[in-house]
Gaussian input, Z-matrix of N, CA and C with variables (Angstrom, degrees):
# hf/3-21g

backbone

0 1
 N
 C     1     B1
 C     2     B2     1     A1
 N     3     B3     2     A2     1     D1
 C     4     B4     3     A3     2     D2
 C     5     B5     4     A4     3     D3
 N     6     B6     5     A5     4     D4
 C     7     B7     6     A6     5     D5
 C     8     B8     7     A7     6     D6
 N     9     B9     8     A8     7     D7
 C    10    B10     9     A9     8     D8
 C    11    B11    10    A10     9     D9
 N    12    B12    11    A11    10    D10
 C    13    B13    12    A12    11    D11
 C    14    B14    13    A13    12    D12
 N    15    B15    14    A14    13    D13
 C    16    B16    15    A15    14    D14
 C    17    B17    16    A16    15    D15
 N    18    B18    17    A17    16    D16
 C    19    B19    18    A18    17    D17
 C    20    B20    19    A19    18    D18
 N    21    B21    20    A20    19    D19
 C    22    B22    21    A21    20    D20
 C    23    B23    22    A22    21    D21
 N    24    B24    23    A23    22    D22
 C    25    B25    24    A24    23    D23
 C    26    B26    25    A25    24    D24
 N    27    B27    26    A26    25    D25
 C    28    B28    27    A27    26    D26
 C    29    B29    28    A28    27    D27
 N    30    B30    29    A29    28    D28
 C    31    B31    30    A30    29    D29
 C    32    B32    31    A31    30    D30
 N    33    B33    32    A32    31    D31
 C    34    B34    33    A33    32    D32
 C    35    B35    34    A34    33    D33
 N    36    B36    35    A35    34    D34
 C    37    B37    36    A36    35    D35
 C    38    B38    37    A37    36    D36
 N    39    B39    38    A38    37    D37
 C    40    B40    39    A39    38    D38
 C    41    B41    40    A40    39    D39
 N    42    B42    41    A41    40    D40
 C    43    B43    42    A42    41    D41
 C    44    B44    43    A43    42    D42
 N    45    B45    44    A44    43    D43
 C    46    B46    45    A45    44    D44
 C    47    B47    46    A46    45    D45
 N    48    B48    47    A47    46    D46
 C    49    B49    48    A48    47    D47
 C    50    B50    49    A49    48    D48
 N    51    B51    50    A50    49    D49
 C    52    B52    51    A51    50    D50
 C    53    B53    52    A52    51    D51
 N    54    B54    53    A53    52    D52
 C    55    B55    54    A54    53    D53
 C    56    B56    55    A55    54    D54
 N    57    B57    56    A56    55    D55
 C    58    B58    57    A57    56    D56
 C    59    B59    58    A58    57    D57
 N    60    B60    59    A59    58    D58
 C    61    B61    60    A60    59    D59
 C    62    B62    61    A61    60    D60
 N    63    B63    62    A62    61    D61
 C    64    B64    63    A63    62    D62
 C    65    B65    64    A64    63    D63
 N    66    B66    65    A65    64    D64
 C    67    B67    66    A66    65    D65
 C    68    B68    67    A67    66    D66
 N    69    B69    68    A68    67    D67
 C    70    B70    69    A69    68    D68
 C    71    B71    70    A70    69    D69
 N    72    B72    71    A71    70    D70
 C    73    B73    72    A72    71    D71
 C    74    B74    73    A73    72    D72
 N    75    B75    74    A74    73    D73
 C    76    B76    75    A75    74    D74
 C    77    B77    76    A76    75    D75
 N    78    B78    77    A77    76    D76
 C    79    B79    78    A78    77    D77
 C    80    B80    79    A79    78    D78
 N    81    B81    80    A80    79    D79
 C    82    B82    81    A81    80    D80
 C    83    B83    82    A82    81    D81
 N    84    B84    83    A83    82    D82
 C    85    B85    84    A84    83    D83
 C    86    B86    85    A85    84    D84
 N    87    B87    86    A86    85    D85
 C    88    B88    87    A87    86    D86
 C    89    B89    88    A88    87    D87
 N    90    B90    89    A89    88    D88
 C    91    B91    90    A90    89    D89
 C    92    B92    91    A91    90    D90
 N    93    B93    92    A92    91    D91
 C    94    B94    93    A93    92    D92
 C    95    B95    94    A94    93    D93
 N    96    B96    95    A95    94    D94
 C    97    B97    96    A96    95    D95
 C    98    B98    97    A97    96    D96
 N    99    B99    98    A98    97    D97
 C   100   B100    99    A99    98    D98
 C   101   B101   100   A100    99    D99
 N   102   B102   101   A101   100   D100
 C   103   B103   102   A102   101   D101
 C   104   B104   103   A103   102   D102
 N   105   B105   104   A104   103   D103
 C   106   B106   105   A105   104   D104
 C   107   B107   106   A106   105   D105
 N   108   B108   107   A107   106   D106
 C   109   B109   108   A108   107   D107
 C   110   B110   109   A109   108   D108
 N   111   B111   110   A110   109   D109
 C   112   B112   111   A111   110   D110
 C   113   B113   112   A112   111   D111
 N   114   B114   113   A113   112   D112
 C   115   B115   114   A114   113   D113
 C   116   B116   115   A115   114   D114
 N   117   B117   116   A116   115   D115
 C   118   B118   117   A117   116   D116
 C   119   B119   118   A118   117   D117
 N   120   B120   119   A119   118   D118
 C   121   B121   120   A120   119   D119
 C   122   B122   121   A121   120   D120
 N   123   B123   122   A122   121   D121
 C   124   B124   123   A123   122   D122
 C   125   B125   124   A124   123   D123
 N   126   B126   125   A125   124   D124
 C   127   B127   126   A126   125   D125
 C   128   B128   127   A127   126   D126
 N   129   B129   128   A128   127   D127
 C   130   B130   129   A129   128   D128
 C   131   B131   130   A130   129   D129
 N   132   B132   131   A131   130   D130
 C   133   B133   132   A132   131   D131
 C   134   B134   133   A133   132   D132
 N   135   B135   134   A134   133   D133
 C   136   B136   135   A135   134   D134
 C   137   B137   136   A136   135   D135
 N   138   B138   137   A137   136   D136
 C   139   B139   138   A138   137   D137
 C   140   B140   139   A139   138   D138
 N   141   B141   140   A140   139   D139
 C   142   B142   141   A141   140   D140
 C   143   B143   142   A142   141   D141
 N   144   B144   143   A143   142   D142
 C   145   B145   144   A144   143   D143
 C   146   B146   145   A145   144   D144
 N   147   B147   146   A146   145   D145
 C   148   B148   147   A147   146   D146
 C   149   B149   148   A148   147   D147
 N   150   B150   149   A149   148   D148
 C   151   B151   150   A150   149   D149
 C   152   B152   151   A151   150   D150
 N   153   B153   152   A152   151   D151
 C   154   B154   153   A153   152   D152
 C   155   B155   154   A154   153   D153
 N   156   B156   155   A155   154   D154
 C   157   B157   156   A156   155   D155
 C   158   B158   157   A157   156   D156
 N   159   B159   158   A158   157   D157
 C   160   B160   159   A159   158   D158
 C   161   B161   160   A160   159   D159
 N   162   B162   161   A161   160   D160
 C   163   B163   162   A162   161   D161
 C   164   B164   163   A163   162   D162
 N   165   B165   164   A164   163   D163
 C   166   B166   165   A165   164   D164
 C   167   B167   166   A166   165   D165
 N   168   B168   167   A167   166   D166
 C   169   B169   168   A168   167   D167
 C   170   B170   169   A169   168   D168
 N   171   B171   170   A170   169   D169
 C   172   B172   171   A171   170   D170
 C   173   B173   172   A172   171   D171
 N   174   B174   173   A173   172   D172
 C   175   B175   174   A174   173   D173
 C   176   B176   175   A175   174   D174
 N   177   B177   176   A176   175   D175
 C   178   B178   177   A177   176   D176
 C   179   B179   178   A178   177   D177
 N   180   B180   179   A179   178   D178
 C   181   B181   180   A180   179   D179
 C   182   B182   181   A181   180   D180
 N   183   B183   182   A182   181   D181
 C   184   B184   183   A183   182   D182
 C   185   B185   184   A184   183   D183
 N   186   B186   185   A185   184   D184
 C   187   B187   186   A186   185   D185
 C   188   B188   187   A187   186   D186
 N   189   B189   188   A188   187   D187
 C   190   B190   189   A189   188   D188
 C   191   B191   190   A190   189   D189
 N   192   B192   191   A191   190   D190
 C   193   B193   192   A192   191   D191
 C   194   B194   193   A193   192   D192
 N   195   B195   194   A194   193   D193
 C   196   B196   195   A195   194   D194
 C   197   B197   196   A196   195   D195
 N   198   B198   197   A197   196   D196
 C   199   B199   198   A198   197   D197
 C   200   B200   199   A199   198   D198
 N   201   B201   200   A200   199   D199
 C   202   B202   201   A201   200   D200
 C   203   B203   202   A202   201   D201
 N   204   B204   203   A203   202   D202
 C   205   B205   204   A204   203   D203
 C   206   B206   205   A205   204   D204
 N   207   B207   206   A206   205   D205
 C   208   B208   207   A207   206   D206
 C   209   B209   208   A208   207   D207
 N   210   B210   209   A209   208   D208
 C   211   B211   210   A210   209   D209
 C   212   B212   211   A211   210   D210
 N   213   B213   212   A212   211   D211
 C   214   B214   213   A213   212   D212
 C   215   B215   214   A214   213   D213
 N   216   B216   215   A215   214   D214
 C   217   B217   216   A216   215   D215
 C   218   B218   217   A217   216   D216
 N   219   B219   218   A218   217   D217
 C   220   B220   219   A219   218   D218
 C   221   B221   220   A220   219   D219
 N   222   B222   221   A221   220   D220
 C   223   B223   222   A222   221   D221
 C   224   B224   223   A223   222   D222
 N   225   B225   224   A224   223   D223
 C   226   B226   225   A225   224   D224
 C   227   B227   226   A226   225   D225
 N   228   B228   227   A227   226   D226
 C   229   B229   228   A228   227   D227
 C   230   B230   229   A229   228   D228
 N   231   B231   230   A230   229   D229
 C   232   B232   231   A231   230   D230
 C   233   B233   232   A232   231   D231
 N   234   B234   233   A233   232   D232
 C   235   B235   234   A234   233   D233
 C   236   B236   235   A235   234   D234
 N   237   B237   236   A236   235   D235
 C   238   B238   237   A237   236   D236
 C   239   B239   238   A238   237   D237
 N   240   B240   239   A239   238   D238
 C   241   B241   240   A240   239   D239
 C   242   B242   241   A241   240   D240
 N   243   B243   242   A242   241   D241
 C   244   B244   243   A243   242   D242
 C   245   B245   244   A244   243   D243
 N   246   B246   245   A245   244   D244
 C   247   B247   246   A246   245   D245
 C   248   B248   247   A247   246   D246
 N   249   B249   248   A248   247   D247
 C   250   B250   249   A249   248   D248
 C   251   B251   250   A250   249   D249
 N   252   B252   251   A251   250   D250
 C   253   B253   252   A252   251   D251
 C   254   B254   253   A253   252   D252
 N   255   B255   254   A254   253   D253
 C   256   B256   255   A255   254   D254
 C   257   B257   256   A256   255   D255
 N   258   B258   257   A257   256   D256
 C   259   B259   258   A258   257   D257
 C   260   B260   259   A259   258   D258
 N   261   B261   260   A260   259   D259
 C   262   B262   261   A261   260   D260
 C   263   B263   262   A262   261   D261
 N   264   B264   263   A263   262   D262
 C   265   B265   264   A264   263   D263
 C   266   B266   265   A265   264   D264
 N   267   B267   266   A266   265   D265
 C   268   B268   267   A267   266   D266
 C   269   B269   268   A268   267   D267
 N   270   B270   269   A269   268   D268
 C   271   B271   270   A270   269   D269
 C   272   B272   271   A271   270   D270
 N   273   B273   272   A272   271   D271
 C   274   B274   273   A273   272   D272
 C   275   B275   274   A274   273   D273
 N   276   B276   275   A275   274   D274
 C   277   B277   276   A276   275   D275
 C   278   B278   277   A277   276   D276
 N   279   B279   278   A278   277   D277
 C   280   B280   279   A279   278   D278
 C   281   B281   280   A280   279   D279
 N   282   B282   281   A281   280   D280
 C   283   B283   282   A282   281   D281
 C   284   B284   283   A283   282   D282
 N   285   B285   284   A284   283   D283
 C   286   B286   285   A285   284   D284
 C   287   B287   286   A286   285   D285
 N   288   B288   287   A287   286   D286
 C   289   B289   288   A288   287   D287
 C   290   B290   289   A289   288   D288
 N   291   B291   290   A290   289   D289
 C   292   B292   291   A291   290   D290
 C   293   B293   292   A292   291   D291
 N   294   B294   293   A293   292   D292
 C   295   B295   294   A294   293   D293
 C   296   B296   295   A295   294   D294
 N   297   B297   296   A296   295   D295
 C   298   B298   297   A297   296   D296
 C   299   B299   298   A298   297   D297
 N   300   B300   299   A299   298   D298
 C   301   B301   300   A300   299   D299
 C   302   B302   301   A301   300   D300
 N   303   B303   302   A302   301   D301
 C   304   B304   303   A303   302   D302
 C   305   B305   304   A304   303   D303
 N   306   B306   305   A305   304   D304
 C   307   B307   306   A306   305   D305
 C   308   B308   307   A307   306   D306
 N   309   B309   308   A308   307   D307
 C   310   B310   309   A309   308   D308
 C   311   B311   310   A310   309   D309
 N   312   B312   311   A311   310   D310
 C   313   B313   312   A312   311   D311
 C   314   B314   313   A313   312   D312
 N   315   B315   314   A314   313   D313
 C   316   B316   315   A315   314   D314
 C   317   B317   316   A316   315   D315
 N   318   B318   317   A317   316   D316
 C   319   B319   318   A318   317   D317
 C   320   B320   319   A319   318   D318
 N   321   B321   320   A320   319   D319
 C   322   B322   321   A321   320   D320
 C   323   B323   322   A322   321   D321
 N   324   B324   323   A323   322   D322
 C   325   B325   324   A324   323   D323
 C   326   B326   325   A325   324   D324
 N   327   B327   326   A326   325   D325
 C   328   B328   327   A327   326   D326
 C   329   B329   328   A328   327   D327
 N   330   B330   329   A329   328   D328
 C   331   B331   330   A330   329   D329
 C   332   B332   331   A331   330   D330
 N   333   B333   332   A332   331   D331
 C   334   B334   333   A333   332   D332
 C   335   B335   334   A334   333   D333
 N   336   B336   335   A335   334   D334
 C   337   B337   336   A336   335   D335
 C   338   B338   337   A337   336   D336

   B1=1.4985
   B2=1.6435
   B3=1.2396
   B4=1.4093
   B5=1.5961
   B6=1.1912
   B7=1.3810
   B8=1.5958
   B9=1.3361
   B10=1.3992
   B11=1.5264
   B12=1.2716
   B13=1.4954
   B14=1.6281
   B15=1.3844
   B16=1.4747
   B17=1.6147
   B18=1.2948
   B19=1.4058
   B20=1.4802
   B21=1.2114
   B22=1.3755
   B23=1.5196
   B24=1.3116
   B25=1.4986
   B26=1.6299
   B27=1.3694
   B28=1.3742
   B29=1.4008
   B30=1.3591
   B31=1.4001
   B32=1.5427
   B33=1.3359
   B34=1.5268
   B35=1.4233
   B36=1.4328
   B37=1.3850
   B38=1.5367
   B39=1.3419
   B40=1.4704
   B41=1.5382
   B42=1.3158
   B43=1.5080
   B44=1.4944
   B45=1.2350
   B46=1.5209
   B47=1.4177
   B48=1.4053
   B49=1.4816
   B50=1.3823
   B51=1.3590
   B52=1.4405
   B53=1.5390
   B54=1.3041
   B55=1.5157
   B56=1.4715
   B57=1.3323
   B58=1.4822
   B59=1.5229
   B60=1.3299
   B61=1.4761
   B62=1.5555
   B63=1.3137
   B64=1.5457
   B65=1.5087
   B66=1.2731
   B67=1.5230
   B68=1.3536
   B69=1.3657
   B70=1.4475
   B71=1.6411
   B72=1.2943
   B73=1.4482
   B74=1.5185
   B75=1.3445
   B76=1.4778
   B77=1.6000
   B78=1.2378
   B79=1.5634
   B80=1.5091
   B81=1.2602
   B82=1.4769
   B83=1.6073
   B84=1.2679
   B85=1.6048
   B86=1.4866
   B87=1.3369
   B88=1.5106
   B89=1.4269
   B90=1.3044
   B91=1.4725
   B92=1.6363
   B93=1.3362
   B94=1.4932
   B95=1.5211
   B96=1.3574
   B97=1.4753
   B98=1.5404
   B99=1.2697
   B100=1.4935
   B101=1.4579
   B102=1.4331
   B103=1.4861
   B104=1.5708
   B105=1.2616
   B106=1.5904
   B107=1.5451
   B108=1.3959
   B109=1.5662
   B110=1.4897
   B111=1.2989
   B112=1.5090
   B113=1.5112
   B114=1.2750
   B115=1.5888
   B116=1.3293
   B117=1.3945
   B118=1.4092
   B119=1.6013
   B120=1.3051
   B121=1.4584
   B122=1.5105
   B123=1.1761
   B124=1.4478
   B125=1.6162
   B126=1.3527
   B127=1.4084
   B128=1.4545
   B129=1.1781
   B130=1.4403
   B131=1.4880
   B132=1.3236
   B133=1.4161
   B134=1.6215
   B135=1.2235
   B136=1.4132
   B137=1.4393
   B138=1.4190
   B139=1.4660
   B140=1.5392
   B141=1.4106
   B142=1.4176
   B143=1.5495
   B144=1.4639
   B145=1.4571
   B146=1.5486
   B147=1.4007
   B148=1.4633
   B149=1.5944
   B150=1.2780
   B151=1.4723
   B152=1.6303
   B153=1.3326
   B154=1.5839
   B155=1.4696
   B156=1.1545
   B157=1.6156
   B158=1.4275
   B159=1.3193
   B160=1.5151
   B161=1.5517
   B162=1.3001
   B163=1.4483
   B164=1.6875
   B165=1.2279
   B166=1.5612
   B167=1.4438
   B168=1.2566
   B169=1.4323
   B170=1.6190
   B171=1.2330
   B172=1.4225
   B173=1.5380
   B174=1.4544
   B175=1.3304
   B176=1.5776
   B177=1.2414
   B178=1.4814
   B179=1.4892
   B180=1.3651
   B181=1.4193
   B182=1.4858
   B183=1.4542
   B184=1.4006
   B185=1.4263
   B186=1.2744
   B187=1.5751
   B188=1.5506
   B189=1.3099
   B190=1.3700
   B191=1.4157
   B192=1.3236
   B193=1.3682
   B194=1.6075
   B195=1.3825
   B196=1.5363
   B197=1.5359
   B198=1.2869
   B199=1.4487
   B200=1.6208
   B201=1.3044
   B202=1.4672
   B203=1.6559
   B204=1.1478
   B205=1.6246
   B206=1.5596
   B207=1.2825
   B208=1.5194
   B209=1.5400
   B210=1.2643
   B211=1.3898
   B212=1.4460
   B213=1.4340
   B214=1.3598
   B215=1.5644
   B216=1.3413
   B217=1.4435
   B218=1.4707
   B219=1.4314
   B220=1.4660
   B221=1.5850
   B222=1.3628
   B223=1.4288
   B224=1.5314
   B225=1.3729
   B226=1.4683
   B227=1.5410
   B228=1.2399
   B229=1.5013
   B230=1.3463
   B231=1.3318
   B232=1.3406
   B233=1.5120
   B234=1.4141
   B235=1.4230
   B236=1.4205
   B237=1.3567
   B238=1.4626
   B239=1.4509
   B240=1.3275
   B241=1.5135
   B242=1.6924
   B243=1.3598
   B244=1.4154
   B245=1.4977
   B246=1.2902
   B247=1.5262
   B248=1.5754
   B249=1.3369
   B250=1.4807
   B251=1.6132
   B252=1.2487
   B253=1.4680
   B254=1.5335
   B255=1.3413
   B256=1.4663
   B257=1.4852
   B258=1.4122
   B259=1.5223
   B260=1.4549
   B261=1.2591
   B262=1.5839
   B263=1.4949
   B264=1.4022
   B265=1.5124
   B266=1.4778
   B267=1.2131
   B268=1.4277
   B269=1.6635
   B270=1.2926
   B271=1.4281
   B272=1.4498
   B273=1.2853
   B274=1.4972
   B275=1.5847
   B276=1.3438
   B277=1.4541
   B278=1.6277
   B279=1.3208
   B280=1.5475
   B281=1.4922
   B282=1.3114
   B283=1.5183
   B284=1.5270
   B285=1.4381
   B286=1.3455
   B287=1.5705
   B288=1.3244
   B289=1.4671
   B290=1.4746
   B291=1.3339
   B292=1.4763
   B293=1.5072
   B294=1.2725
   B295=1.4831
   B296=1.4928
   B297=1.2427
   B298=1.6166
   B299=1.5019
   B300=1.3049
   B301=1.3625
   B302=1.5762
   B303=1.3962
   B304=1.4870
   B305=1.5601
   B306=1.3873
   B307=1.3493
   B308=1.6313
   B309=1.4104
   B310=1.5245
   B311=1.4894
   B312=1.1835
   B313=1.5181
   B314=1.5727
   B315=1.3748
   B316=1.4921
   B317=1.5369
   B318=1.2839
   B319=1.5501
   B320=1.4455
   B321=1.3378
   B322=1.5208
   B323=1.4680
   B324=1.4085
   B325=1.4544
   B326=1.5376
   B327=1.4056
   B328=1.3402
   B329=1.6055
   B330=1.2727
   B331=1.3994
   B332=1.5354
   B333=1.3291
   B334=1.4452
   B335=1.4628
   B336=1.3481
   B337=1.6945
   B338=1.4181
   A1=109.58
   A2=113.45
   A3=120.91
   A4=112.94
   A5=119.92
   A6=121.71
   A7=109.47
   A8=114.22
   A9=122.27
   A10=109.34
   A11=115.86
   A12=120.41
   A13=109.55
   A14=113.92
   A15=118.34
   A16=106.34
   A17=119.45
   A18=122.58
   A19=113.49
   A20=120.98
   A21=129.65
   A22=117.69
   A23=111.23
   A24=118.33
   A25=106.06
   A26=122.35
   A27=120.84
   A28=115.40
   A29=120.09
   A30=125.92
   A31=113.91
   A32=113.45
   A33=120.95
   A34=117.94
   A35=120.54
   A36=122.29
   A37=109.81
   A38=112.56
   A39=111.92
   A40=110.98
   A41=117.55
   A42=117.78
   A43=113.13
   A44=111.94
   A45=118.42
   A46=108.31
   A47=119.56
   A48=121.34
   A49=113.55
   A50=120.58
   A51=125.71
   A52=108.38
   A53=108.41
   A54=112.86
   A55=111.28
   A56=116.13
   A57=124.15
   A58=113.24
   A59=113.33
   A60=114.66
   A61=110.87
   A62=119.44
   A63=118.60
   A64=105.37
   A65=121.51
   A66=118.13
   A67=118.94
   A68=115.94
   A69=121.11
   A70=108.19
   A71=113.94
   A72=117.91
   A73=114.15
   A74=114.71
   A75=121.21
   A76=107.20
   A77=117.84
   A78=118.87
   A79=104.43
   A80=118.81
   A81=117.36
   A82=113.45
   A83=110.51
   A84=119.45
   A85=108.81
   A86=118.24
   A87=120.04
   A88=114.84
   A89=119.38
   A90=123.28
   A91=106.66
   A92=117.40
   A93=117.24
   A94=111.15
   A95=116.38
   A96=121.63
   A97=111.04
   A98=115.54
   A99=115.94
   A100=111.65
   A101=118.82
   A102=120.08
   A103=107.20
   A104=117.83
   A105=120.40
   A106=105.98
   A107=116.75
   A108=113.15
   A109=109.44
   A110=118.80
   A111=121.39
   A112=106.88
   A113=115.72
   A114=120.58
   A115=108.11
   A116=123.85
   A117=120.95
   A118=108.17
   A119=119.11
   A120=119.59
   A121=114.02
   A122=119.33
   A123=124.59
   A124=110.24
   A125=116.25
   A126=121.49
   A127=115.13
   A128=123.77
   A129=129.32
   A130=108.76
   A131=121.19
   A132=128.69
   A133=111.66
   A134=119.71
   A135=121.58
   A136=123.97
   A137=112.09
   A138=114.95
   A139=113.92
   A140=114.18
   A141=120.51
   A142=111.35
   A143=112.66
   A144=113.26
   A145=111.47
   A146=115.96
   A147=117.86
   A148=113.04
   A149=118.88
   A150=126.89
   A151=105.17
   A152=112.04
   A153=112.92
   A154=110.85
   A155=120.37
   A156=120.21
   A157=107.34
   A158=115.51
   A159=117.46
   A160=107.74
   A161=119.34
   A162=124.25
   A163=106.08
   A164=115.24
   A165=118.44
   A166=111.01
   A167=116.89
   A168=122.36
   A169=107.70
   A170=118.45
   A171=126.51
   A172=110.21
   A173=120.95
   A174=122.63
   A175=113.02
   A176=118.43
   A177=122.90
   A178=111.19
   A179=114.92
   A180=118.73
   A181=111.76
   A182=116.46
   A183=118.47
   A184=112.38
   A185=118.21
   A186=123.34
   A187=99.31
   A188=123.49
   A189=123.52
   A190=111.52
   A191=119.87
   A192=126.95
   A193=116.18
   A194=111.18
   A195=114.13
   A196=107.51
   A197=119.38
   A198=125.57
   A199=111.02
   A200=117.68
   A201=119.44
   A202=106.07
   A203=109.41
   A204=112.99
   A205=107.50
   A206=115.51
   A207=117.64
   A208=109.07
   A209=125.77
   A210=129.22
   A211=110.03
   A212=116.89
   A213=120.48
   A214=114.21
   A215=115.81
   A216=119.46
   A217=111.80
   A218=116.84
   A219=116.92
   A220=103.43
   A221=122.13
   A222=124.97
   A223=106.83
   A224=115.41
   A225=114.97
   A226=109.37
   A227=128.48
   A228=127.78
   A229=114.78
   A230=129.40
   A231=131.54
   A232=113.12
   A233=113.59
   A234=120.19
   A235=116.94
   A236=120.88
   A237=125.39
   A238=111.44
   A239=115.26
   A240=120.05
   A241=108.04
   A242=110.92
   A243=113.43
   A244=115.75
   A245=111.35
   A246=118.64
   A247=113.30
   A248=117.41
   A249=116.57
   A250=112.72
   A251=120.25
   A252=121.90
   A253=111.07
   A254=120.33
   A255=122.98
   A256=109.79
   A257=115.47
   A258=116.74
   A259=107.05
   A260=126.05
   A261=126.52
   A262=107.60
   A263=113.42
   A264=116.83
   A265=108.71
   A266=128.52
   A267=128.48
   A268=102.69
   A269=117.97
   A270=119.19
   A271=112.84
   A272=118.23
   A273=127.23
   A274=109.40
   A275=112.06
   A276=117.44
   A277=107.21
   A278=110.28
   A279=117.96
   A280=111.77
   A281=116.62
   A282=120.17
   A283=111.44
   A284=117.26
   A285=122.59
   A286=107.49
   A287=117.85
   A288=119.33
   A289=116.43
   A290=114.37
   A291=122.35
   A292=111.72
   A293=118.30
   A294=120.77
   A295=115.49
   A296=118.52
   A297=127.22
   A298=105.96
   A299=123.36
   A300=126.11
   A301=109.36
   A302=114.70
   A303=118.49
   A304=107.14
   A305=115.49
   A306=118.70
   A307=112.33
   A308=107.54
   A309=114.73
   A310=114.06
   A311=122.74
   A312=125.87
   A313=107.49
   A314=109.63
   A315=114.73
   A316=112.69
   A317=114.90
   A318=121.19
   A319=111.44
   A320=121.51
   A321=117.07
   A322=109.14
   A323=112.07
   A324=119.21
   A325=108.61
   A326=119.95
   A327=124.48
   A328=110.29
   A329=115.06
   A330=117.35
   A331=112.41
   A332=117.83
   A333=124.43
   A334=105.32
   A335=114.85
   A336=120.16
   A337=100.43
   D1=-44.44
   D2=177.72
   D3=-58.73
   D4=-43.43
   D5=-179.05
   D6=-66.41
   D7=-48.89
   D8=179.11
   D9=-54.06
   D10=-52.19
   D11=-177.73
   D12=-59.97
   D13=-38.27
   D14=-179.68
   D15=-63.23
   D16=-43.38
   D17=178.25
   D18=-63.40
   D19=-51.70
   D20=175.88
   D21=-51.48
   D22=-47.21
   D23=179.72
   D24=-69.52
   D25=-33.10
   D26=173.86
   D27=-64.49
   D28=-25.29
   D29=179.82
   D30=-84.56
   D31=-43.96
   D32=-176.64
   D33=-89.35
   D34=-11.57
   D35=-172.58
   D36=-83.60
   D37=140.46
   D38=-179.18
   D39=-82.64
   D40=2.05
   D41=170.40
   D42=-79.13
   D43=167.29
   D44=176.46
   D45=-72.52
   D46=140.43
   D47=-179.03
   D48=-72.59
   D49=145.28
   D50=-173.80
   D51=-64.43
   D52=161.97
   D53=177.64
   D54=-61.40
   D55=156.05
   D56=177.14
   D57=-63.86
   D58=-26.84
   D59=-177.10
   D60=-71.02
   D61=-25.43
   D62=-179.87
   D63=-73.82
   D64=-31.27
   D65=174.66
   D66=-78.01
   D67=-20.49
   D68=174.19
   D69=-77.18
   D70=-44.57
   D71=174.83
   D72=-58.29
   D73=-44.48
   D74=178.95
   D75=-58.45
   D76=-45.23
   D77=-176.21
   D78=-71.95
   D79=-38.97
   D80=-178.19
   D81=-62.04
   D82=-38.57
   D83=174.41
   D84=-60.14
   D85=-46.90
   D86=170.80
   D87=-57.52
   D88=-37.62
   D89=-177.67
   D90=-69.01
   D91=-44.79
   D92=172.80
   D93=-53.23
   D94=-55.30
   D95=179.41
   D96=-50.84
   D97=-45.84
   D98=-177.51
   D99=-72.42
   D100=-30.42
   D101=175.07
   D102=-63.76
   D103=-42.07
   D104=-178.37
   D105=-63.25
   D106=-38.44
   D107=179.76
   D108=-74.46
   D109=-24.24
   D110=179.44
   D111=-66.63
   D112=-42.04
   D113=173.40
   D114=-55.00
   D115=-39.59
   D116=-172.61
   D117=-77.07
   D118=-13.96
   D119=178.82
   D120=-85.59
   D121=5.56
   D122=-171.41
   D123=-70.54
   D124=-17.91
   D125=167.59
   D126=-95.13
   D127=-1.61
   D128=-177.34
   D129=-93.95
   D130=176.47
   D131=-176.50
   D132=-65.00
   D133=159.83
   D134=177.16
   D135=-62.90
   D136=-27.80
   D137=173.46
   D138=-69.29
   D139=-42.55
   D140=172.43
   D141=-51.64
   D142=-50.34
   D143=-179.53
   D144=-58.88
   D145=-43.81
   D146=179.92
   D147=-58.01
   D148=-38.98
   D149=-178.38
   D150=-61.49
   D151=-52.73
   D152=-179.70
   D153=-69.53
   D154=-31.24
   D155=-178.79
   D156=-67.93
   D157=-45.18
   D158=-171.98
   D159=-77.63
   D160=-27.65
   D161=-179.14
   D162=-76.79
   D163=-31.06
   D164=168.73
   D165=-65.18
   D166=-51.91
   D167=-177.34
   D168=-60.76
   D169=-39.25
   D170=-177.92
   D171=-63.00
   D172=-45.46
   D173=178.66
   D174=-67.42
   D175=-32.61
   D176=179.34
   D177=-75.83
   D178=-31.92
   D179=178.03
   D180=-73.37
   D181=-36.17
   D182=175.53
   D183=-69.34
   D184=-28.79
   D185=-176.45
   D186=-68.63
   D187=-48.56
   D188=-176.64
   D189=-72.97
   D190=-31.63
   D191=179.47
   D192=-65.05
   D193=-15.42
   D194=177.36
   D195=-63.68
   D196=-24.23
   D197=-172.45
   D198=-112.75
   D199=-6.94
   D200=-172.68
   D201=-140.07
   D202=119.46
   D203=-175.01
   D204=-68.93
   D205=-41.56
   D206=-174.86
   D207=-67.07
   D208=-37.36
   D209=173.34
   D210=-61.48
   D211=-47.47
   D212=-178.26
   D213=-59.12
   D214=-37.73
   D215=177.86
   D216=-73.95
   D217=-29.71
   D218=-179.80
   D219=-74.24
   D220=-32.96
   D221=178.08
   D222=-55.01
   D223=-48.85
   D224=-174.67
   D225=-60.73
   D226=-32.10
   D227=166.59
   D228=-64.34
   D229=-36.30
   D230=174.83
   D231=-67.69
   D232=-36.72
   D233=173.04
   D234=-66.73
   D235=-32.25
   D236=169.34
   D237=-62.59
   D238=-46.64
   D239=-177.47
   D240=-64.72
   D241=-41.67
   D242=179.39
   D243=-64.07
   D244=-44.29
   D245=178.12
   D246=-68.82
   D247=-37.81
   D248=172.08
   D249=-66.89
   D250=-39.50
   D251=176.45
   D252=-65.48
   D253=-35.08
   D254=174.50
   D255=-64.50
   D256=-46.21
   D257=178.09
   D258=-63.17
   D259=-40.90
   D260=-177.53
   D261=-59.99
   D262=-44.90
   D263=-177.47
   D264=-66.20
   D265=-39.57
   D266=-177.94
   D267=-65.53
   D268=-51.71
   D269=-177.59
   D270=-60.12
   D271=-41.71
   D272=176.87
   D273=-55.94
   D274=-50.57
   D275=-171.24
   D276=-62.19
   D277=-48.83
   D278=177.19
   D279=-55.51
   D280=-49.64
   D281=-173.54
   D282=-66.91
   D283=-39.14
   D284=-172.95
   D285=-79.62
   D286=-27.17
   D287=170.36
   D288=-68.79
   D289=-36.90
   D290=179.03
   D291=-80.07
   D292=-26.75
   D293=171.15
   D294=-79.60
   D295=-22.15
   D296=-178.43
   D297=70.92
   D298=21.36
   D299=170.87
   D300=-160.21
   D301=173.67
   D302=-175.05
   D303=-78.28
   D304=95.47
   D305=179.72
   D306=-86.82
   D307=-40.02
   D308=172.34
   D309=-109.92
   D310=139.30
   D311=-172.41
   D312=-68.42
   D313=125.25
   D314=171.97
   D315=-120.53
   D316=-5.14
   D317=178.19
   D318=71.78
   D319=66.80
   D320=179.07
   D321=-67.12
   D322=147.52
   D323=178.52
   D324=-86.64
   D325=128.10
   D326=-178.37
   D327=-85.63
   D328=-47.28
   D329=178.69
   D330=-96.52
   D331=108.32
   D332=-176.77
   D333=-78.05
   D334=138.80
   D335=178.70
   D336=-80.57

């Protein structure tokens, strides 16, 4: 919601839009936050790890993509993969819980850190 509000305010505001560097820094800070969350998922299943790893990559690519159109387009594809894997994870968690066993693969971690 915060990013959408940020983008809307940039379009409808009578003020001059902020420099692109501010948007890049904002996205990079979210990338660092997500990286720290990824470290926290190292005891979780592999799909959760993949979701957070791809989300971290997405934020950093979006930060770079503020200044590079090609990277911005590539970040869109990474976002699609990240979103798809998050939807699969949600579906797999529900189906596995209802079945009472691992019906859909989520890659449980055997050696906890």
